[in-house]
KOLVOVEX-561429 format. One record per residue: y, x, z of N, C-alpha, C in turn. Coordinates in pm, whole numbers, plus 50000, padded with zeros to 5 digits. Layout:
BEGIN
YXZYXZYXZ/...
This chain:
BEGIN
458155406347634459855401047596460295402347480/460855392847438461445390547280462585401047326/462685408647194463975417047148464995412847152/465425400847134466885391647140467235386947286/466565389947367466795382347500467255392947550/468175390247646469355397647726468455403547840/468755415247867467665422147979468005419948125/469145414448155469495410648283469935393048291/469785386748330469655371948327470825366648409/471015374748510472615371348614473775370048535/474505359848588475735354848552476615372648490/477775368648455478555379548426479465380048548/479995390748563481115393748709481865384548718/482885379748613483935370048620483525358448645/482115353948619481395340048650481355342348780/480595350348822480315350548983481455349649046/482845358449030483595357449110484555344549085/484585337348977484905324748973484075314249083/483265316349060482115307849148482305309249296/482525321049319482735324549472484275318749515/485035321849428486145315349448486545300749461/485625294349376485575280249384484775275249496/483825279249548483425276949655484085278849806/484725290549777485985296549905487155280449933/487245279349780488495271349789487805257349849/486775252149772485945242949873485885240150005/485535253750058485545251750233486685251750284/487865260150210489205259450287489775240950277/489165235350181490175223850145489395215750266/488095216350273487005207250362487605210250525/488045224050526488595225450681489955221750712/490535219450584492075218150617492205204250586/491605194750569491715181550613491655175650447/491575183150355491575178150188490635163150190/489445167950274488405155250246488965144050304/489585145950402490015130650521490995126850431/491805134850361492655130850300492295120550150/491315126550060490605122450010489865109050053/489165110750157488535100550210489685086650251/490775086550273491795080750339492245075650195/492455081850082493175076649986492035065449912/490875070349925490085058649872490045048449949/489955051350071490215037550181491465026350108/492225033750076493495027250041493235019549896/492535022249807492405016849690491235008449713/490325009949775489244998149780489344990949943/490204993050027490264982850134491384978150146/492104965250054493524965150088493454959250233/492454950850273492524946350422492274955750532/492584967050507492014980350589492804979350744/494024972250740495114971650855495464959850867/494674949950828495104936750833495384931350945/496284924651002496764918951141497524904751122/497294899851227498134885951262499504886251227/500094877751196501594875951204502194879251302/503154881751330504324886251463505674883851427/506274873551450507924873251414508484885551454/508334889151582508934901751656508824914251579/507744917251526507464927851430507774928451319/507794917651232508174913951111509514918251087/510514913951170512004911051177512474922851203/511544934951312512174947451304512974955751260/514294958851286514784965651194514194980451163/513204986951212512684996851162511374994651072/511344985151050509754980451003509424989950869/510154993050761509985005150647509585014850708/509615019650824509285034450881507555034450934/507005017850911505725020350900504495021650795/505665024750678504635031250582504135044250587/503125046250644502585062650700501125061550635/500755077950632499775081450572498725072050655/498895073050779497845068150884497315053250855/498645046650796498155030450775498055029850601/497385039250541497225038350416498545036050345/499565037950347500935036650330501175021950318/500685013950381500594997150376501874995450516/502684988750478504034986650585503274975950684/504034977250807503594967150898503764949750815/504714949150747504754934650680503844934850588/502924943450483502164941450408500664937450496/500544942850630499314941750669499554929050761/500674922850764500724907850807500854893750704/501304902650576501894891350517500534881350453/499294882150450498304879050423498054863750548/498154869150656498204861050749499134852450751/500494854650729501734845750721501874836850607/500794840650500501024830450367499934820550437/498804824750490497884815150498498004803150637/498924813250737499024799850833500234800650887/500994803750822502424799850894503334796050774/503704800950651504394793450562503724783650479/504014769850510503284760350435504584752950362/504684746050228505214736850182505934728450297/507054725250251507564717150321508634723650463/508364734650469509204741350575510804742750562/511434737550644512824740850607513394752750574/514654755150505515384767350508515294773150658/515814767750740516004768750899514834775550952/513654767350940512244773751005512064784750933/512214785850809511944797350757512524811950832/513974808450806514984820150853514254824550994/514024811451080513654815251225512394821551211/511594821251122510504824551152510094842651088/511054841250980510984858350899512294863450904/513374857450902514934862150884515334856150737/516694857150725517274855850631516694862250497/516854854350388516624862650224517384877750250/516634887350187517304902650166518264898250048/519284906650068520404908349939520424912949805/519954928649894519604940849754518154940349735/517584930549623516504929749578516554934449438/515474942949429515114950249303514354937049191/514014925949259513644918649151514624910349135/515884911349152516784901549145517764895949291/519054892249251519624892449355518834874349422/518764873749565518244861849617519294852449589/518894842149519519564830649481518914817349563/520024809249579519804798649683518454790749710/517714789849589516154785649589515184793949564/515674809049570514754816649581514864828149675/514254829449759514364837749851513734852049854/513584865049856513104875649837513144885649976/511774889049987511964900850111510714914450071/511464920750101510404936150043509764937150154/508254940550101507064941750206506794961750206/507044963750091506744977950083506134986649946/505834993949931505005002949812503684993049773/503364990349638502244979449608500914988249695/499934975749726499034982649826498124988049701/497445000049724496675007349606497595020549597/497295023449479498015035449419499015030349326/500065030749354501035024049236502595030149288/503405029649163504775031449195505425022249215/504885009449229505874997149236506014990349376/506854981249402507104978849558506334963049549/506044957149677505554945749672506634938049744/506694924249684507564916049739507134901249756/507574895949890507334879849885508574872649835/508324862549788509064854949717508824840349772/509884832749807509874821449840510684810049763/510294796849722511134792649637511124779449738/512464772049693512744762549778513034749849706/513194737449728513494725649636514814724949633/515314714249560516724708649609516994701549730/515804698449806516214695649955516024705750026/515924720049976516064730050081514774730550164/513494726750126512244727650215511344738250107/510594745850184509934755250107508834750150003/508764750849879507894747149766506634755949720/507224769949751505984779549698506524791049781/505364800849788505504815449863504334821849811/504794832649730504034842149689504084855849671/503294863449635503794880049621504054882149475/504754894249447504894897049354505084912049318/504994922049224505404935849229506424940549111/507064947649147507974950449076508454966149077/
């Protein structure tokens, strides 16, 4: 044996205690659902269409729609889960303001992206999909005849 080699090659006591504590923490985290939280968080980041559903005017216009942003939904509101279908199949250029109002209700007055103007209507959808502190909004632009010219999503 070389003269400068340590006689005992086991890790020091503080290192063993630290490693044991780390393993105990990992076991407790897994048992408490932390692993499930991590998995669900990753699903939110990588699967925007995780809870996609068909548009339903009654659900969209329900007064408690904001309460649908829960952990189980990946923090996607019911409106966010329906908006892609709404844009793809219902909000077509040429719709009148009255038809839009019947479909998704009147424009929202208190908008973070600015007050709804006569030719620009806004609808809050919820927190931006994925991990972001911003909100997601549906904006509708109408032409001077009062028909829908453009519908799109923004974050703010």
